[in-house]
mmJSON file of the N, C-alpha and C atoms, coordinates in Angstrom:
{"data_MODEL":{"atom_site":{
"group_PDB":["ATOM","ATOM","ATOM","ATOM","ATOM","ATOM","ATOM","ATOM","ATOM","ATOM","ATOM","ATOM","ATOM","ATOM","ATOM","ATOM","ATOM","ATOM","ATOM","ATOM","ATOM","ATOM","ATOM","ATOM","ATOM","ATOM","ATOM","ATOM","ATOM","ATOM","ATOM","ATOM","ATOM","ATOM","ATOM","ATOM","ATOM","ATOM","ATOM","ATOM","ATOM","ATOM","ATOM","ATOM","ATOM","ATOM","ATOM","ATOM","ATOM","ATOM","ATOM","ATOM","ATOM","ATOM","ATOM","ATOM","ATOM","ATOM","ATOM","ATOM","ATOM","ATOM","ATOM","ATOM","ATOM","ATOM","ATOM","ATOM","ATOM","ATOM","ATOM","ATOM","ATOM","ATOM","ATOM","ATOM","ATOM","ATOM","ATOM","ATOM","ATOM","ATOM","ATOM","ATOM","ATOM","ATOM","ATOM","ATOM","ATOM","ATOM","ATOM","ATOM","ATOM","ATOM","ATOM","ATOM","ATOM","ATOM","ATOM","ATOM","ATOM","ATOM","ATOM","ATOM","ATOM","ATOM","ATOM","ATOM","ATOM","ATOM","ATOM","ATOM","ATOM","ATOM","ATOM","ATOM","ATOM","ATOM","ATOM","ATOM","ATOM","ATOM","ATOM","ATOM","ATOM","ATOM","ATOM","ATOM","ATOM","ATOM","ATOM","ATOM","ATOM","ATOM","ATOM","ATOM","ATOM","ATOM","ATOM","ATOM","ATOM","ATOM","ATOM","ATOM","ATOM","ATOM","ATOM","ATOM","ATOM","ATOM","ATOM","ATOM","ATOM","ATOM","ATOM","ATOM","ATOM","ATOM","ATOM","ATOM","ATOM","ATOM","ATOM","ATOM","ATOM","ATOM","ATOM","ATOM","ATOM","ATOM","ATOM","ATOM","ATOM","ATOM","ATOM","ATOM","ATOM","ATOM","ATOM","ATOM","ATOM","ATOM","ATOM"],
"id":[1,2,3,4,5,6,7,8,9,10,11,12,13,14,15,16,17,18,19,20,21,22,23,24,25,26,27,28,29,30,31,32,33,34,35,36,37,38,39,40,41,42,43,44,45,46,47,48,49,50,51,52,53,54,55,56,57,58,59,60,61,62,63,64,65,66,67,68,69,70,71,72,73,74,75,76,77,78,79,80,81,82,83,84,85,86,87,88,89,90,91,92,93,94,95,96,97,98,99,100,101,102,103,104,105,106,107,108,109,110,111,112,113,114,115,116,117,118,119,120,121,122,123,124,125,126,127,128,129,130,131,132,133,134,135,136,137,138,139,140,141,142,143,144,145,146,147,148,149,150,151,152,153,154,155,156,157,158,159,160,161,162,163,164,165,166,167,168,169,170,171,172,173,174,175,176,177,178,179,180,181,182,183],
"type_symbol":["N","C","C","N","C","C","N","C","C","N","C","C","N","C","C","N","C","C","N","C","C","N","C","C","N","C","C","N","C","C","N","C","C","N","C","C","N","C","C","N","C","C","N","C","C","N","C","C","N","C","C","N","C","C","N","C","C","N","C","C","N","C","C","N","C","C","N","C","C","N","C","C","N","C","C","N","C","C","N","C","C","N","C","C","N","C","C","N","C","C","N","C","C","N","C","C","N","C","C","N","C","C","N","C","C","N","C","C","N","C","C","N","C","C","N","C","C","N","C","C","N","C","C","N","C","C","N","C","C","N","C","C","N","C","C","N","C","C","N","C","C","N","C","C","N","C","C","N","C","C","N","C","C","N","C","C","N","C","C","N","C","C","N","C","C","N","C","C","N","C","C","N","C","C","N","C","C","N","C","C","N","C","C"],
"label_atom_id":["N","CA","C","N","CA","C","N","CA","C","N","CA","C","N","CA","C","N","CA","C","N","CA","C","N","CA","C","N","CA","C","N","CA","C","N","CA","C","N","CA","C","N","CA","C","N","CA","C","N","CA","C","N","CA","C","N","CA","C","N","CA","C","N","CA","C","N","CA","C","N","CA","C","N","CA","C","N","CA","C","N","CA","C","N","CA","C","N","CA","C","N","CA","C","N","CA","C","N","CA","C","N","CA","C","N","CA","C","N","CA","C","N","CA","C","N","CA","C","N","CA","C","N","CA","C","N","CA","C","N","CA","C","N","CA","C","N","CA","C","N","CA","C","N","CA","C","N","CA","C","N","CA","C","N","CA","C","N","CA","C","N","CA","C","N","CA","C","N","CA","C","N","CA","C","N","CA","C","N","CA","C","N","CA","C","N","CA","C","N","CA","C","N","CA","C","N","CA","C","N","CA","C","N","CA","C","N","CA","C","N","CA","C"],
"label_alt_id":[null,null,null,null,null,null,null,null,null,null,null,null,null,null,null,null,null,null,null,null,null,null,null,null,null,null,null,null,null,null,null,null,null,null,null,null,null,null,null,null,null,null,null,null,null,null,null,null,null,null,null,null,null,null,null,null,null,null,null,null,null,null,null,null,null,null,null,null,null,null,null,null,null,null,null,null,null,null,null,null,null,null,null,null,null,null,null,null,null,null,null,null,null,null,null,null,null,null,null,null,null,null,null,null,null,null,null,null,null,null,null,null,null,null,null,null,null,null,null,null,null,null,null,null,null,null,null,null,null,null,null,null,null,null,null,null,null,null,null,null,null,null,null,null,null,null,null,null,null,null,null,null,null,null,null,null,null,null,null,null,null,null,null,null,null,null,null,null,null,null,null,null,null,null,null,null,null,null,null,null,null,null,null],
"label_comp_id":["MET","MET","MET","ALA","ALA","ALA","LYS","LYS","LYS","PRO","PRO","PRO","HIS","HIS","HIS","LEU","LEU","LEU","THR","THR","THR","ALA","ALA","ALA","LEU","LEU","LEU","ASP","ASP","ASP","ALA","ALA","ALA","ASP","ASP","ASP","ILE","ILE","ILE","ILE","ILE","ILE","ARG","ARG","ARG","SER","SER","SER","ALA","ALA","ALA","PHE","PHE","PHE","LEU","LEU","LEU","LYS","LYS","LYS","GLU","GLU","GLU","VAL","VAL","VAL","HIS","HIS","HIS","GLU","GLU","GLU","SER","SER","SER","LYS","LYS","LYS","ALA","ALA","ALA","PRO","PRO","PRO","GLU","GLU","GLU","SER","SER","SER","GLN","GLN","GLN","TRP","TRP","TRP","ARG","ARG","ARG","GLU","GLU","GLU","MET","MET","MET","ALA","ALA","ALA","MET","MET","MET","GLN","GLN","GLN","LEU","LEU","LEU","ILE","ILE","ILE","GLN","GLN","GLN","SER","SER","SER","TYR","TYR","TYR","THR","THR","THR","GLY","GLY","GLY","GLN","GLN","GLN","MET","MET","MET","GLU","GLU","GLU","VAL","VAL","VAL","ASP","ASP","ASP","PRO","PRO","PRO","ASP","ASP","ASP","MET","MET","MET","LEU","LEU","LEU","ASP","ASP","ASP","TRP","TRP","TRP","ILE","ILE","ILE","ILE","ILE","ILE","ARG","ARG","ARG","ARG","ARG","ARG","LEU","LEU","LEU"],
"label_asym_id":["A","A","A","A","A","A","A","A","A","A","A","A","A","A","A","A","A","A","A","A","A","A","A","A","A","A","A","A","A","A","A","A","A","A","A","A","A","A","A","A","A","A","A","A","A","A","A","A","A","A","A","A","A","A","A","A","A","A","A","A","A","A","A","A","A","A","A","A","A","A","A","A","A","A","A","A","A","A","A","A","A","A","A","A","A","A","A","A","A","A","A","A","A","A","A","A","A","A","A","A","A","A","A","A","A","A","A","A","A","A","A","A","A","A","A","A","A","A","A","A","A","A","A","A","A","A","A","A","A","A","A","A","A","A","A","A","A","A","A","A","A","A","A","A","A","A","A","A","A","A","A","A","A","A","A","A","A","A","A","A","A","A","A","A","A","A","A","A","A","A","A","A","A","A","A","A","A","A","A","A","A","A","A"],
"label_entity_id":["1","1","1","1","1","1","1","1","1","1","1","1","1","1","1","1","1","1","1","1","1","1","1","1","1","1","1","1","1","1","1","1","1","1","1","1","1","1","1","1","1","1","1","1","1","1","1","1","1","1","1","1","1","1","1","1","1","1","1","1","1","1","1","1","1","1","1","1","1","1","1","1","1","1","1","1","1","1","1","1","1","1","1","1","1","1","1","1","1","1","1","1","1","1","1","1","1","1","1","1","1","1","1","1","1","1","1","1","1","1","1","1","1","1","1","1","1","1","1","1","1","1","1","1","1","1","1","1","1","1","1","1","1","1","1","1","1","1","1","1","1","1","1","1","1","1","1","1","1","1","1","1","1","1","1","1","1","1","1","1","1","1","1","1","1","1","1","1","1","1","1","1","1","1","1","1","1","1","1","1","1","1","1"],
"label_seq_id":[1,1,1,2,2,2,3,3,3,4,4,4,5,5,5,6,6,6,7,7,7,8,8,8,9,9,9,10,10,10,11,11,11,12,12,12,13,13,13,14,14,14,15,15,15,16,16,16,17,17,17,18,18,18,19,19,19,20,20,20,21,21,21,22,22,22,23,23,23,24,24,24,25,25,25,26,26,26,27,27,27,28,28,28,29,29,29,30,30,30,31,31,31,32,32,32,33,33,33,34,34,34,35,35,35,36,36,36,37,37,37,38,38,38,39,39,39,40,40,40,41,41,41,42,42,42,43,43,43,44,44,44,45,45,45,46,46,46,47,47,47,48,48,48,49,49,49,50,50,50,51,51,51,52,52,52,53,53,53,54,54,54,55,55,55,56,56,56,57,57,57,58,58,58,59,59,59,60,60,60,61,61,61],
"pdbx_PDB_ins_code":[null,null,null,null,null,null,null,null,null,null,null,null,null,null,null,null,null,null,null,null,null,null,null,null,null,null,null,null,null,null,null,null,null,null,null,null,null,null,null,null,null,null,null,null,null,null,null,null,null,null,null,null,null,null,null,null,null,null,null,null,null,null,null,null,null,null,null,null,null,null,null,null,null,null,null,null,null,null,null,null,null,null,null,null,null,null,null,null,null,null,null,null,null,null,null,null,null,null,null,null,null,null,null,null,null,null,null,null,null,null,null,null,null,null,null,null,null,null,null,null,null,null,null,null,null,null,null,null,null,null,null,null,null,null,null,null,null,null,null,null,null,null,null,null,null,null,null,null,null,null,null,null,null,null,null,null,null,null,null,null,null,null,null,null,null,null,null,null,null,null,null,null,null,null,null,null,null,null,null,null,null,null,null],
"Cartn_x":[146.915,146.774,145.712,144.223,143.911,143.53,144.172,144.053,143.073,141.981,140.361,140.67,141.659,141.961,143.092,142.604,145.034,145.17,146.199,146.454,147.046,147.409,147.82,149.508,149.774,151.362,151.753,150.068,149.857,149.304,148.747,147.779,149.177,149.635,151.623,152.468,152.218,152.901,152.285,151.16,150.008,150.464,150.357,150.604,151.979,153.138,154.211,154.608,153.652,154.1,153.636,151.97,151.465,153.015,152.932,153.218,154.275,154.861,156.111,156.023,154.931,154.591,154.39,153.268,152.698,154.329,155.086,156.136,157.555,157.716,157.562,157.101,155.997,155.395,154.75,155.179,154.458,152.578,152.065,150.614,149.703,148.932,147.794,147.318,146.77,145.784,144.734,144.049,142.522,142.922,144.519,144.115,144.819,144.736,145.453,144.448,142.532,142.332,142.019,142.256,142.15,143.848,144.72,145.768,146.315,145.123,145.543,144.637,142.811,142.717,143.494,143.521,144.3,145.613,146.243,147.324,146.058,145.665,144.68,144.296,143.758,143.302,144.086,145.149,146.706,146.934,146.955,147.36,147.118,145.333,144.551,143.923,143.63,143.529,141.977,141.229,139.816,139.682,138.609,137.933,137.059,136.502,136.198,137.371,136.812,138.038,137.155,137.732,137.444,137.125,136.037,136.06,137.301,136.885,137.526,139.48,139.727,141.289,141.728,140.839,140.801,141.442,140.439,140.707,142.01,142.639,143.689,145.004,144.441,146.525,146.154,145.466,145.152,145.006,145.072,144.828,146.911,146.666,147.843,148.293,149.336,150.308,150.334],
"Cartn_y":[-102.024,-101.424,-102.417,-102.811,-104.069,-104.838,-105.491,-106.311,-106.892,-105.948,-106.045,-107.746,-108.176,-109.321,-109.633,-110.771,-111.47,-112.237,-111.919,-112.494,-113.771,-114.554,-115.594,-116.06,-115.122,-114.336,-114.421,-113.965,-114.075,-114.632,-115.588,-117.066,-118.069,-117.933,-118.452,-118.069,-116.994,-116.839,-117.198,-116.545,-117.074,-118.877,-119.896,-121.172,-121.676,-120.555,-121.208,-120.972,-119.907,-119.028,-120.17,-121.25,-121.785,-123.188,-123.143,-125.042,-125.12,-123.599,-123.606,-123.572,-122.688,-122.654,-123.733,-125.28,-126.081,-127.006,-126.987,-127.865,-127.487,-125.772,-126.372,-125.857,-126.094,-126.028,-127.264,-127.853,-129.44,-129.319,-129.074,-128.672,-129.257,-130.535,-131.096,-130.984,-131.639,-131.275,-130.67,-130.72,-130.28,-128.417,-128.345,-126.129,-125.785,-126.904,-126.114,-124.874,-125.379,-124.004,-123.108,-123.269,-122.093,-121.459,-121.784,-121.118,-120.475,-120.917,-120.804,-118.977,-119.492,-118.659,-116.856,-117.645,-116.385,-115.332,-116.371,-115.846,-115.393,-115.798,-115.432,-113.189,-113.966,-112.716,-111.105,-111.909,-111.088,-110.6,-110.885,-110.624,-109.563,-109.835,-109.287,-107.981,-107.971,-107.256,-106.516,-107.793,-107.868,-109.844,-109.771,-110.812,-111.847,-111.325,-112.76,-112.947,-114.399,-115.315,-116.26,-116.582,-117.653,-118.297,-119.476,-120.748,-121.983,-121.287,-121.897,-121.91,-120.205,-120.61,-121.612,-120.315,-121.274,-123.429,-123.746,-124.628,-125.537,-124.74,-124.732,-124.729,-123.808,-123.286,-124.543,-125.172,-126.313,-127.855,-127.746,-129.346,-129.358,-131.129,-131.645,-132.077,-131.925,-132.039,-133.953],
"Cartn_z":[91.867,90.991,90.674,90.617,89.837,88.563,88.6,86.633,86.516,85.353,85.651,85.115,84.076,82.458,82.798,83.379,82.799,81.666,81.147,80.136,80.528,79.143,79.622,80.412,80.392,80.568,82.363,82.291,83.529,84.276,83.764,84.276,84.601,84.345,83.237,85.168,85.374,86.303,87.884,87.384,88.378,88.704,88.213,88.309,88.763,87.773,88.734,90.441,90.356,92.077,92.679,92.034,92.335,93.087,91.558,91.794,92.817,92.618,93.712,95.068,95.402,97.153,97.637,96.907,97.17,97.601,96.516,96.74,97.668,97.568,98.585,100.235,100.614,101.787,102.013,100.965,100.816,101.438,101.271,101.341,100.437,101.765,100.58,100.149,99.318,97.818,98.215,99.975,100.579,100.212,100.626,100.507,99.524,98.616,96.873,96.416,95.957,95.858,96.935,98.079,98.762,98.848,98.476,97.666,96.8,95.335,94.981,94.471,95.535,95.41,95.864,96.933,96.884,97.309,95.423,95.031,94.025,93.212,91.898,92.923,94.359,94.562,95.032,94.826,95.118,94.207,93.583,91.904,91.242,91.944,90.471,91.293,92.471,93.719,93.331,93.045,92.603,93.625,94.61,95.045,94.294,93.153,92.259,91.701,91.231,90.407,89.938,88.474,87.324,87.971,88.283,88.392,87.915,86.009,85.183,85.289,85.731,86.054,87.096,88.688,89.398,88.818,88.419,87.592,87.012,86.102,85.606,85.992,87.204,88.269,88.972,90.081,90.217,90.38,88.838,88.107,88.231,88.476,87.859,86.4,86.888,85.918,85.049],
"occupancy":[1.0,1.0,1.0,1.0,1.0,1.0,1.0,1.0,1.0,1.0,1.0,1.0,1.0,1.0,1.0,1.0,1.0,1.0,1.0,1.0,1.0,1.0,1.0,1.0,1.0,1.0,1.0,1.0,1.0,1.0,1.0,1.0,1.0,1.0,1.0,1.0,1.0,1.0,1.0,1.0,1.0,1.0,1.0,1.0,1.0,1.0,1.0,1.0,1.0,1.0,1.0,1.0,1.0,1.0,1.0,1.0,1.0,1.0,1.0,1.0,1.0,1.0,1.0,1.0,1.0,1.0,1.0,1.0,1.0,1.0,1.0,1.0,1.0,1.0,1.0,1.0,1.0,1.0,1.0,1.0,1.0,1.0,1.0,1.0,1.0,1.0,1.0,1.0,1.0,1.0,1.0,1.0,1.0,1.0,1.0,1.0,1.0,1.0,1.0,1.0,1.0,1.0,1.0,1.0,1.0,1.0,1.0,1.0,1.0,1.0,1.0,1.0,1.0,1.0,1.0,1.0,1.0,1.0,1.0,1.0,1.0,1.0,1.0,1.0,1.0,1.0,1.0,1.0,1.0,1.0,1.0,1.0,1.0,1.0,1.0,1.0,1.0,1.0,1.0,1.0,1.0,1.0,1.0,1.0,1.0,1.0,1.0,1.0,1.0,1.0,1.0,1.0,1.0,1.0,1.0,1.0,1.0,1.0,1.0,1.0,1.0,1.0,1.0,1.0,1.0,1.0,1.0,1.0,1.0,1.0,1.0,1.0,1.0,1.0,1.0,1.0,1.0,1.0,1.0,1.0,1.0,1.0,1.0],
"B_iso_or_equiv":[0.0,0.0,0.0,0.0,0.0,0.0,0.0,0.0,0.0,0.0,0.0,0.0,0.0,0.0,0.0,0.0,0.0,0.0,0.0,0.0,0.0,0.0,0.0,0.0,0.0,0.0,0.0,0.0,0.0,0.0,0.0,0.0,0.0,0.0,0.0,0.0,0.0,0.0,0.0,0.0,0.0,0.0,0.0,0.0,0.0,0.0,0.0,0.0,0.0,0.0,0.0,0.0,0.0,0.0,0.0,0.0,0.0,0.0,0.0,0.0,0.0,0.0,0.0,0.0,0.0,0.0,0.0,0.0,0.0,0.0,0.0,0.0,0.0,0.0,0.0,0.0,0.0,0.0,0.0,0.0,0.0,0.0,0.0,0.0,0.0,0.0,0.0,0.0,0.0,0.0,0.0,0.0,0.0,0.0,0.0,0.0,0.0,0.0,0.0,0.0,0.0,0.0,0.0,0.0,0.0,0.0,0.0,0.0,0.0,0.0,0.0,0.0,0.0,0.0,0.0,0.0,0.0,0.0,0.0,0.0,0.0,0.0,0.0,0.0,0.0,0.0,0.0,0.0,0.0,0.0,0.0,0.0,0.0,0.0,0.0,0.0,0.0,0.0,0.0,0.0,0.0,0.0,0.0,0.0,0.0,0.0,0.0,0.0,0.0,0.0,0.0,0.0,0.0,0.0,0.0,0.0,0.0,0.0,0.0,0.0,0.0,0.0,0.0,0.0,0.0,0.0,0.0,0.0,0.0,0.0,0.0,0.0,0.0,0.0,0.0,0.0,0.0,0.0,0.0,0.0,0.0,0.0,0.0],
"pdbx_formal_charge":[null,null,null,null,null,null,null,null,null,null,null,null,null,null,null,null,null,null,null,null,null,null,null,null,null,null,null,null,null,null,null,null,null,null,null,null,null,null,null,null,null,null,null,null,null,null,null,null,null,null,null,null,null,null,null,null,null,null,null,null,null,null,null,null,null,null,null,null,null,null,null,null,null,null,null,null,null,null,null,null,null,null,null,null,null,null,null,null,null,null,null,null,null,null,null,null,null,null,null,null,null,null,null,null,null,null,null,null,null,null,null,null,null,null,null,null,null,null,null,null,null,null,null,null,null,null,null,null,null,null,null,null,null,null,null,null,null,null,null,null,null,null,null,null,null,null,null,null,null,null,null,null,null,null,null,null,null,null,null,null,null,null,null,null,null,null,null,null,null,null,null,null,null,null,null,null,null,null,null,null,null,null,null],
"auth_seq_id":[1,1,1,2,2,2,3,3,3,4,4,4,5,5,5,6,6,6,7,7,7,8,8,8,9,9,9,10,10,10,11,11,11,12,12,12,13,13,13,14,14,14,15,15,15,16,16,16,17,17,17,18,18,18,19,19,19,20,20,20,21,21,21,22,22,22,23,23,23,24,24,24,25,25,25,26,26,26,27,27,27,28,28,28,29,29,29,30,30,30,31,31,31,32,32,32,33,33,33,34,34,34,35,35,35,36,36,36,37,37,37,38,38,38,39,39,39,40,40,40,41,41,41,42,42,42,43,43,43,44,44,44,45,45,45,46,46,46,47,47,47,48,48,48,49,49,49,50,50,50,51,51,51,52,52,52,53,53,53,54,54,54,55,55,55,56,56,56,57,57,57,58,58,58,59,59,59,60,60,60,61,61,61],
"auth_comp_id":["MET","MET","MET","ALA","ALA","ALA","LYS","LYS","LYS","PRO","PRO","PRO","HIS","HIS","HIS","LEU","LEU","LEU","THR","THR","THR","ALA","ALA","ALA","LEU","LEU","LEU","ASP","ASP","ASP","ALA","ALA","ALA","ASP","ASP","ASP","ILE","ILE","ILE","ILE","ILE","ILE","ARG","ARG","ARG","SER","SER","SER","ALA","ALA","ALA","PHE","PHE","PHE","LEU","LEU","LEU","LYS","LYS","LYS","GLU","GLU","GLU","VAL","VAL","VAL","HIS","HIS","HIS","GLU","GLU","GLU","SER","SER","SER","LYS","LYS","LYS","ALA","ALA","ALA","PRO","PRO","PRO","GLU","GLU","GLU","SER","SER","SER","GLN","GLN","GLN","TRP","TRP","TRP","ARG","ARG","ARG","GLU","GLU","GLU","MET","MET","MET","ALA","ALA","ALA","MET","MET","MET","GLN","GLN","GLN","LEU","LEU","LEU","ILE","ILE","ILE","GLN","GLN","GLN","SER","SER","SER","TYR","TYR","TYR","THR","THR","THR","GLY","GLY","GLY","GLN","GLN","GLN","MET","MET","MET","GLU","GLU","GLU","VAL","VAL","VAL","ASP","ASP","ASP","PRO","PRO","PRO","ASP","ASP","ASP","MET","MET","MET","LEU","LEU","LEU","ASP","ASP","ASP","TRP","TRP","TRP","ILE","ILE","ILE","ILE","ILE","ILE","ARG","ARG","ARG","ARG","ARG","ARG","LEU","LEU","LEU"],
"auth_asym_id":["A","A","A","A","A","A","A","A","A","A","A","A","A","A","A","A","A","A","A","A","A","A","A","A","A","A","A","A","A","A","A","A","A","A","A","A","A","A","A","A","A","A","A","A","A","A","A","A","A","A","A","A","A","A","A","A","A","A","A","A","A","A","A","A","A","A","A","A","A","A","A","A","A","A","A","A","A","A","A","A","A","A","A","A","A","A","A","A","A","A","A","A","A","A","A","A","A","A","A","A","A","A","A","A","A","A","A","A","A","A","A","A","A","A","A","A","A","A","A","A","A","A","A","A","A","A","A","A","A","A","A","A","A","A","A","A","A","A","A","A","A","A","A","A","A","A","A","A","A","A","A","A","A","A","A","A","A","A","A","A","A","A","A","A","A","A","A","A","A","A","A","A","A","A","A","A","A","A","A","A","A","A","A"],
"auth_atom_id":["N","CA","C","N","CA","C","N","CA","C","N","CA","C","N","CA","C","N","CA","C","N","CA","C","N","CA","C","N","CA","C","N","CA","C","N","CA","C","N","CA","C","N","CA","C","N","CA","C","N","CA","C","N","CA","C","N","CA","C","N","CA","C","N","CA","C","N","CA","C","N","CA","C","N","CA","C","N","CA","C","N","CA","C","N","CA","C","N","CA","C","N","CA","C","N","CA","C","N","CA","C","N","CA","C","N","CA","C","N","CA","C","N","CA","C","N","CA","C","N","CA","C","N","CA","C","N","CA","C","N","CA","C","N","CA","C","N","CA","C","N","CA","C","N","CA","C","N","CA","C","N","CA","C","N","CA","C","N","CA","C","N","CA","C","N","CA","C","N","CA","C","N","CA","C","N","CA","C","N","CA","C","N","CA","C","N","CA","C","N","CA","C","N","CA","C","N","CA","C","N","CA","C","N","CA","C","N","CA","C","N","CA","C"],
"pdbx_PDB_model_num":[1,1,1,1,1,1,1,1,1,1,1,1,1,1,1,1,1,1,1,1,1,1,1,1,1,1,1,1,1,1,1,1,1,1,1,1,1,1,1,1,1,1,1,1,1,1,1,1,1,1,1,1,1,1,1,1,1,1,1,1,1,1,1,1,1,1,1,1,1,1,1,1,1,1,1,1,1,1,1,1,1,1,1,1,1,1,1,1,1,1,1,1,1,1,1,1,1,1,1,1,1,1,1,1,1,1,1,1,1,1,1,1,1,1,1,1,1,1,1,1,1,1,1,1,1,1,1,1,1,1,1,1,1,1,1,1,1,1,1,1,1,1,1,1,1,1,1,1,1,1,1,1,1,1,1,1,1,1,1,1,1,1,1,1,1,1,1,1,1,1,1,1,1,1,1,1,1,1,1,1,1,1,1]
}}}
């Protein structure tokens, strides 16, 4: 089921999953954008990813 719009909760879920994956896989920063994009695409069922959301997910704390 595709999700045309993401809620703040959706974004937090995706970001939490992303941070966990980065930590567990020890992925280099050069791979973060692609990892986040794949998570968003998998969650939404859509190929198009909002670049602002992508930037927010991969930003450093």
